[in-house]
N, CA, C and O of each residue as an XYZ file, in Angstrom:
244
protein
N       0.693     -1.325      0.023
C      -0.417     -0.179      0.242
C       1.016      1.562     -0.188
O       2.015      1.831      0.479
N       0.570      2.220     -1.281
C       1.921      3.111     -0.970
C       1.410      4.020     -0.094
O       2.324      4.559      0.530
N      -0.194      4.606      0.361
C      -0.301      5.593      1.418
C      -0.550      4.915      2.670
O      -1.670      4.679      3.121
N       0.619      4.597      3.239
C       0.767      3.861      4.822
C       0.813      4.114      6.001
O       1.073      3.454      7.007
N       0.188      6.445      5.554
C       0.310      6.627      7.000
C      -0.628      7.579      6.919
O      -0.684      8.506      6.110
N      -1.449      7.283      7.892
C      -2.281      8.180      8.789
C      -2.416      9.063      8.999
O      -2.590      9.097     10.217
N      -2.517     10.705      8.314
C      -2.539     11.707      8.902
C      -3.491     12.510      9.753
O      -4.680     12.402      9.456
N      -3.275     13.038     10.430
C      -4.673     13.894     11.511
C      -3.958     15.191     12.367
O      -3.106     15.245     13.254
N      -4.965     16.458     11.441
C      -4.080     17.462     12.027
C      -5.225     17.857     13.193
O      -6.254     18.221     12.623
N      -5.346     17.891     14.585
C      -5.795     17.976     16.117
C      -5.637     19.407     16.125
O      -4.886     20.099     15.437
N      -6.793     19.875     17.366
C      -6.419     21.142     17.996
C      -5.690     21.143     19.136
O      -6.202     20.270     19.837
N      -5.010     21.509     19.570
C      -4.229     21.254     20.391
C      -4.741     22.281     21.503
O      -4.776     21.862     22.660
N      -5.254     23.965     21.167
C      -5.489     24.630     22.072
C      -6.614     25.451     21.110
O      -6.578     25.662     19.898
N      -7.610     25.825     22.102
C      -8.677     27.063     20.894
C      -7.739     28.294     20.990
O      -7.057     28.736     21.915
N      -7.940     28.682     19.738
C      -7.003     29.945     19.465
C      -7.606     31.273     20.031
O      -8.822     31.459     19.999
N      -6.570     32.372     20.652
C      -7.446     33.260     21.021
C      -6.438     34.199     20.003
O      -5.215     34.304     20.096
N      -7.602     35.034     18.714
C      -7.069     35.463     17.819
C      -7.314     35.031     16.985
O      -8.273     34.280     16.808
N      -6.466     35.396     16.163
C      -5.765     34.546     14.691
C      -4.867     33.561     15.058
O      -3.773     33.690     15.609
N      -5.708     32.110     14.531
C      -5.580     30.533     14.772
C      -3.670     30.751     14.529
O      -3.400     31.678     13.766
N      -2.609     30.083     15.035
C      -1.597     30.042     14.845
C      -1.253     28.104     15.106
O      -1.776     27.222     15.787
N       0.104     28.191     13.961
C       0.685     27.025     14.158
C       0.258     26.295     15.470
O      -0.367     25.250     15.290
N       0.468     26.633     16.624
C       1.243     25.795     17.572
C       0.020     25.661     18.396
O       0.118     25.130     19.502
N      -1.325     26.166     17.888
C      -2.674     25.685     18.197
C      -3.105     24.444     17.715
O      -4.175     24.033     18.164
N      -2.680     23.956     17.134
C      -2.825     22.421     15.671
C      -1.570     21.624     15.998
O      -0.518     22.244     16.153
N      -1.600     20.165     16.127
C      -0.865     19.281     16.044
C      -0.955     18.146     15.080
O      -1.865     17.335     14.908
N      -0.166     18.235     14.680
C      -0.026     17.200     13.177
C       0.157     15.286     13.539
O       1.329     15.027     13.810
N      -0.273     14.711     13.554
C      -0.156     13.389     14.610
C      -0.294     12.395     13.208
O      -1.157     12.357     12.331
N       0.902     11.655     13.409
C       0.667     10.755     11.943
C       0.983      9.055     12.893
O       1.585      8.751     13.923
N       0.483      8.579     12.230
C      -0.052      7.010     12.703
C      -0.054      5.777     11.383
O      -0.587      5.965     10.289
N       0.786      4.314     11.859
C       0.509      3.548     10.862
C      -0.357      3.220      9.947
O      -1.074      4.161     10.286
N      -1.037      2.674      8.968
C      -2.315      2.571      8.918
C      -1.881      0.689      8.655
O      -1.124      0.058      7.916
N      -2.880      0.365      9.752
C      -2.515     -1.557     10.051
C      -2.813     -2.174      8.321
O      -3.579     -1.549      7.588
N      -2.173     -3.317      7.889
C      -3.126     -3.931      7.416
C      -4.345     -4.555      7.455
O      -4.771     -4.898      8.558
N      -5.319     -4.882      5.973
C      -6.381     -4.986      6.345
C      -6.759     -6.118      6.077
O      -6.261     -6.739      5.138
N      -7.627     -6.570      6.771
C      -8.040     -8.451      6.642
C      -8.826     -8.421      5.616
O      -8.880     -7.568      4.730
N      -9.659     -9.711      5.798
C      -9.812    -10.295      4.654
C     -11.118     -9.453      4.868
O     -11.413     -8.991      5.970
N     -11.852     -9.291      3.788
C     -13.373     -8.445      3.638
C     -13.048     -6.926      4.589
O     -13.911     -6.464      5.336
N     -12.093     -6.471      4.465
C     -11.918     -5.163      4.706
C     -11.846     -3.978      3.902
O     -10.803     -4.087      3.259
N     -12.372     -2.987      3.630
C     -11.597     -2.007      3.221
C     -10.956     -0.788      3.782
O     -11.297     -0.439      4.912
N      -9.932      0.007      3.029
C      -9.923      1.375      3.756
C     -10.548      2.443      2.858
O     -10.623      2.277      1.640
N     -11.014      3.587      3.497
C     -11.703      4.751      3.163
C     -10.984      5.946      3.506
O     -10.274      5.969      4.512
N     -11.099      6.860      2.812
C     -10.530      8.231      3.143
C     -11.514      8.704      3.734
O     -12.622      8.172      3.671
N     -11.192     10.121      4.614
C     -12.351     10.953      4.957
C     -11.498     12.244      5.250
O     -10.484     12.463      5.912
N     -12.238     12.911      4.568
C     -12.112     14.205      4.494
C     -13.092     15.319      5.439
O     -13.986     15.917      4.841
N     -12.947     15.496      6.492
C     -13.597     16.438      7.710
C     -13.645     17.647      7.452
O     -12.657     18.234      7.009
N     -14.832     18.267      7.685
C     -14.587     19.803      8.035
C     -15.383     20.483      9.122
O     -16.605     20.404      8.994
N     -14.807     21.289     10.410
C     -15.828     20.852     11.450
C     -16.415     22.454     11.082
O     -15.601     23.361     10.908
N     -17.939     22.709     10.979
C     -18.103     23.819     10.606
C     -18.379     24.632     11.620
O     -18.470     25.855     11.509
N     -18.551     23.878     12.842
C     -18.962     24.404     14.556
C     -17.787     25.539     14.146
O     -17.805     26.745     13.897
N     -16.481     24.212     14.229
C     -14.948     25.482     14.401
C     -15.039     26.435     13.479
O     -14.531     27.534     13.702
N     -15.675     26.182     12.341
C     -15.597     27.321     11.237
C     -16.291     28.565     11.704
O     -15.689     29.606     11.968
N     -17.685     28.391     11.797
C     -18.744     29.296     12.339
C     -18.203     30.134     13.532
O     -18.484     31.332     13.485
N     -17.541     29.743     14.493
C     -16.437     30.320     15.747
C     -15.832     31.074     15.295
O     -16.048     32.275     15.455
N     -14.958     30.634     14.641
C     -13.545     31.348     14.095
C     -14.201     32.445     13.660
O     -14.022     33.567     14.132
N     -15.125     32.124     12.579
C     -15.850     33.567     12.299
C     -16.268     34.566     12.972
O     -15.948     35.711     12.651
N     -17.033     34.309     13.989
C     -17.541     34.880     14.915
C     -15.898     35.856     15.861
O     -15.746     37.050     16.120
N     -15.304     35.070     16.026
C     -14.317     35.772     16.682
C     -13.451     36.784     15.647
O     -12.743     37.633     16.190
N     -13.486     36.715     14.021
C     -12.604     37.971     13.539
C     -14.145     38.785     13.483
O     -13.727     39.931     13.321
N     -15.077     38.866     13.503
C     -15.873     39.758     13.254
C     -16.047     40.797     14.738
O     -15.987     42.024     14.808
N     -16.209     40.084     15.508
C     -15.844     40.722     16.981
C     -14.455     41.281     17.337
O     -14.253     41.645     18.495
N     -13.785     41.343     16.693
C     -12.365     41.622     17.037
C     -12.485     43.328     17.253
O     -11.489     43.983     17.559
């Protein structure tokens, strides 16, 4: 399998003001070998609640 690393960007701390790189963490883990009758999916997730909250922070600065 060519993409054998799972990458996640996690929120380490809630940003005050503009988000900084230090507010996030990149976590990489190995993807285990698939067993019989298993499939691997890729999920791209956006947290719209966080985005809306960030917009409010920017609007009320």
